[in-house]
Wavefront OBJ file of the C-alpha trace (Angstrom):
o trace
v 0.000 0.000 0.000
v 1.286 3.446 -0.949
v 2.103 5.888 1.839
v 0.241 9.179 2.105
v 0.324 12.396 4.098
v -2.297 12.393 6.865
v -3.697 15.147 9.082
v -5.649 14.861 12.311
v -7.128 17.523 14.579
v -7.380 16.600 18.263
v -6.968 12.955 17.238
v -9.688 13.080 14.562
v -8.430 12.020 11.113
v -9.546 14.284 8.282
v -9.564 13.735 4.516
v -7.236 16.175 2.747
v -6.684 16.865 -0.932
v -3.017 17.922 -0.822
v -1.506 20.280 -3.409
v 1.219 19.030 -5.733
v 3.944 21.563 -4.935
v 7.402 21.941 -3.421
v 6.010 22.925 -0.004
v 3.927 19.746 0.347
v 6.893 17.636 -0.794
v 9.007 19.257 1.939
v 6.219 18.678 4.469
v 6.091 14.976 3.530
v 9.856 14.753 4.007
v 9.587 16.521 7.374
v 7.144 13.918 8.721
v 8.534 10.871 6.889
v 10.427 9.475 9.881
v 8.029 10.487 12.657
v 4.722 12.349 13.034
v 4.808 16.084 13.712
v 2.506 17.489 16.381
v 1.659 21.177 16.093
v -0.019 23.174 18.851
v -2.400 25.547 17.086
v -3.968 28.753 18.390
v -7.084 30.554 17.269
v -6.421 33.785 15.407
v -8.739 36.414 14.004
v -11.920 34.406 14.527
v -11.430 32.494 11.266
v -8.250 30.375 11.520
v -5.968 28.190 13.616
v -2.226 28.911 13.357
v 0.751 26.858 14.544
v 4.520 26.771 14.099
v 6.085 23.927 12.117
v 9.405 24.549 13.852
v 11.221 24.849 10.530
v 11.020 26.726 7.247
v 9.497 25.115 4.167
v 9.844 26.297 0.579
v 7.160 28.813 -0.247
v 5.485 30.241 -3.280
v 3.113 32.795 -1.794
v 0.350 34.272 -3.895
v -2.565 36.495 -2.986
v -5.577 34.301 -2.360
v -8.923 34.276 -0.618
v -9.264 31.247 1.621
v -12.361 29.288 2.589
v -13.204 26.976 5.471
v -11.110 23.815 5.139
v -8.162 25.431 3.352
v -4.679 24.563 4.662
v -1.921 27.039 3.871
v 1.665 27.906 4.723
v 2.210 31.390 6.157
v 5.672 33.025 6.367
v 7.270 29.720 5.393
v 7.037 28.214 8.885
v 3.426 28.480 10.070
v 0.647 26.077 9.130
v -2.805 27.644 9.023
v -6.159 25.854 8.847
v -9.214 27.985 8.105
v -12.714 27.684 9.472
v -13.631 31.039 7.937
v -12.309 33.191 5.115
v -9.384 35.587 4.678
v -7.491 37.264 1.847
v -3.698 37.311 2.104
v -0.533 35.974 0.457
v -0.137 32.273 1.304
v 1.289 29.091 -0.153
v -1.515 26.582 -0.586
v -0.896 23.184 1.008
v -4.268 21.489 0.695
v -7.958 21.417 1.471
v -9.944 19.364 3.991
v -12.607 17.628 1.903
v -14.804 15.747 4.368
v -16.070 18.649 6.513
v -18.674 21.316 5.765
v -18.111 24.967 6.675
v -20.258 24.484 9.801
v -18.309 21.349 10.765
v -14.995 23.181 10.310
v -16.213 25.974 12.583
v -17.330 23.427 15.206
v -13.972 21.621 14.991
v -11.698 24.678 15.041
v -13.695 27.654 16.286
v -13.995 27.053 20.018
v -10.434 26.897 21.357
v -6.880 25.890 20.582
v -6.322 22.514 18.896
v -3.543 19.983 18.361
v -2.780 18.952 14.788
v -0.766 15.876 13.893
v 0.806 15.375 10.478
v 2.054 11.911 9.586
v 3.341 9.872 6.647
v 1.716 6.439 6.665
l 1 2 3 4 5 6 7 8 9 10 11 12 13 14 15 16 17 18 19 20 21 22 23 24 25 26 27 28 29 30 31 32 33 34 35 36 37 38 39 40 41 42 43 44 45 46 47 48 49 50 51 52 53 54 55 56 57 58 59 60 61 62 63 64 65 66 67 68 69 70 71 72 73 74 75 76 77 78 79 80 81 82 83 84 85 86 87 88 89 90 91 92 93 94 95 96 97 98 99 100 101 102 103 104 105 106 107 108 109 110 111 112 113 114 115 116 117 118 119
């Protein structure tokens, strides 16, 4: 079976459609030997932000995000949206199995722990 990049929030596995770019390749390499746990904090009433602890390649472009979007900010911060924002980000992926309301329920009521793994 082929390995894939996985994401969970507070232990809950989520389906993600990952981008095909240099940043996601670097993220896969980062978690290839062991999972990465990121403590995320609410910010702005529409996103969770957490430090990856390292810089990844970035190709920022001005974009408007939606609930479920996963982006790289400043090369070393992972951001998961439960609302919308316009800024320059590098797109990493999109959570595909949660509605906007479900994303807000999952991320909009306190800090969360995200785990990225290569399995």
